[in-house]
C-alpha positions in Angstrom: -21.0 -5.5 -13.9 -24.1 -4.7 -15.9 -27.3 -3.7 -14.1 -27.1 -6.1 -11.2 -25.8 -5.9 -7.7 -23.4 -8.5 -6.5 -22.9 -9.2 -2.8 -19.4 -10.3 -1.8 -19.3 -12.7 1.1 -16.1 -13.7 2.9 -17.5 -16.5 5.1 -15.4 -19.1 3.4 -12.2 -17.1 4.1 -13.3 -16.4 7.7 -13.8 -20.1 8.4 -10.2 -20.9 7.4 -8.7 -18.4 9.8 -7.1 -19.6 12.9 -8.7 -16.9 14.9 -12.2 -15.8 14.4 -11.4 -12.5 16.1 -9.0 -11.6 13.3 -10.2 -8.5 11.5 -10.6 -8.8 7.7 -12.2 -5.4 7.1 -11.5 -3.7 3.8 -9.1 -0.8 4.0 -9.4 0.2 0.3 -11.4 -0.9 -2.7 -10.2 0.0 -6.3 -11.2 -0.9 -9.8 -8.6 -2.1 -12.3 -9.9 -1.4 -15.8 -7.2 -3.4 -17.5 -8.0 -6.7 -15.8 -11.6 -5.7 -15.1 -11.3 -6.5 -11.4 -12.2 -5.0 -8.0 -9.2 -5.0 -5.7 -10.0 -5.1 -2.0 -7.1 -4.5 0.4 -7.2 -5.7 4.0 -4.4 -5.3 6.5 -3.2 -8.9 5.6 -3.9 -9.4 1.9 -5.2 -8.1 -1.4 -8.3 -9.8 -2.7 -9.0 -9.7 -6.4 -12.7 -10.1 -7.5 -14.0 -10.4 -11.1 -16.0 -7.2 -11.8 -18.5 -9.0 -14.0 -19.3 -12.1 -11.9 -18.2 -11.0 -8.5 -16.3 -14.2 -7.9 -13.1 -14.2 -6.0 -10.2 -14.7 -8.5 -7.3 -14.8 -6.1 -6.0 -13.7 -2.7 -2.5 -12.3 -2.6 -1.2 -12.9 0.9 2.6 -12.5 0.8 2.5 -8.7 1.0 4.2 -8.2 4.3 8.0 -8.1 4.9 9.1 -11.5 6.3 11.4 -9.7 8.9 8.8 -7.4 10.3 5.3 -8.0 11.8 3.8 -5.1 10.0 0.3 -4.6 8.7 -0.5 -3.4 5.2 -1.9 0.2 5.3 -2.4 1.2 1.7 -1.9 0.3 -1.9 -2.0 2.0 -5.3 -2.3 0.6 -8.8 1.0 1.2 -10.6 2.5 1.4 -14.1 0.2 0.5 -17.0 -2.3 -0.9 -14.5 -0.3 -4.2 -14.5 1.6 -3.6 -11.2 0.7 -2.3 -7.8 2.4 -0.7 -4.8 1.8 -1.8 -1.2 2.9 0.1 1.9 2.7 -0.9 5.5 2.8 0.6 9.0 6.6 0.0 9.3 7.2 2.4 6.4 8.1 -0.1 3.7 6.8 0.3 0.2 7.1 -2.5 -2.4 6.1 -3.0 -6.1 4.3 -6.2 -7.1 3.1 -7.8 -10.3 -0.8 -7.6 -10.5 -1.1 -10.8 -12.5 0.8 -13.2 -10.2 1.5 -11.3 -7.0 5.3 -11.6 -7.4 7.5 -9.0 -5.7 9.2 -6.8 -8.4 11.2 -4.5 -6.2 11.4 -2.6 -2.9 10.8 1.1 -3.3 11.5 1.8 0.4 13.7 -0.8 2.1 14.3 -1.6 5.8 17.8 -0.1 5.6 16.3 3.3 4.4 14.0 3.3 7.4 16.9 2.5 9.8 19.0 5.4 8.4 16.0 7.7 8.8 15.6 6.8 12.4 19.3 7.2 13.1 19.4 10.6 11.5 16.4 11.8 13.5 16.3 10.6 17.1 12.9 12.3 17.7 11.1 9.9 15.3 8.6 7.6 17.0 8.1 4.1 15.9 4.7 4.9 14.3 6.1 7.9 12.4 7.2 5.7 9.5 3.7 4.4 8.8 2.7 5.2 5.2 -0.9 6.3 5.1 -1.3 7.1 1.4 0.3 6.3 -1.9 -0.1 8.3 -5.1 1.3 7.2 -8.5 1.4 9.6 -11.4 1.7 7.5 -14.6 2.6 10.3 -17.0 5.4 11.7 -14.9 6.4 8.3 -13.4 6.3 9.8 -9.9 5.4 7.9 -6.7 4.4 10.0 -3.7 4.2 8.5 -0.2 2.6 10.2 2.8 3.4 9.2 6.4 1.7 9.6 9.8 4.1 12.4 10.9 3.2 14.7 8.0 6.2 13.6 5.9 5.7 13.5 2.1 8.4 11.7 0.0 8.5 12.1 -3.8 10.2 9.3 -5.8 11.0 9.2 -9.5 10.5 5.8 -11.2 13.4 5.1 -13.5 12.8 2.4 -16.2 14.5 -0.7 -15.0 16.7 1.2 -12.5 14.4 1.4 -9.5 13.2 4.4 -7.7 15.1 7.6 -6.9 14.1 9.8 -3.9 13.7 13.4 -5.3 12.2 15.3 -2.3 11.2 15.0 1.3 8.6 17.5 2.5 7.8 17.9 6.2 5.1 19.9 7.9 6.5 21.6 10.8 4.7 23.7 13.4 6.3 27.0 14.2 6.4 28.2 17.8 3.1 29.7 18.8 1.1 27.9 16.1 -1.8 25.6 16.9 -2.6 22.4 15.2 -5.7 22.4 13.1 -8.4 20.3 14.6 
């Protein structure tokens, strides 16, 4: 904000943790021009800092599914900069309200992941981990990328949820080598 540098210090948050060994390293940092905030994602929460003052506005902590012990892996600012998507290493993806942190809807649910595992017995547990999210505002398209080179394309329907359009998989042919 302006011509000054602001240093963000998480000492207050670290002192309230039950374990000092708990990692609170930032995974992603993004700027939201609508709210004029910096959003810092850790594997447990989303911290929202005021871009002008550098003060911590709020910490959104209820981003993980209550039935799974999964860590948050990525997030993406969503529709009209007022919502955001969060994905985790279990393969779940959810849409939240940026202003109050309320869950709006599940894009990928636990039942979808269980069906995917039943249909493909070769899937490993980590293969569902979503490593990247891309949201295209104009086309209303959400793209998820997983660890096992699987790209899923979803169409966002107004008020009707998300519809899976395509699943793209990178497959090695016999005799090919992986790029290193």
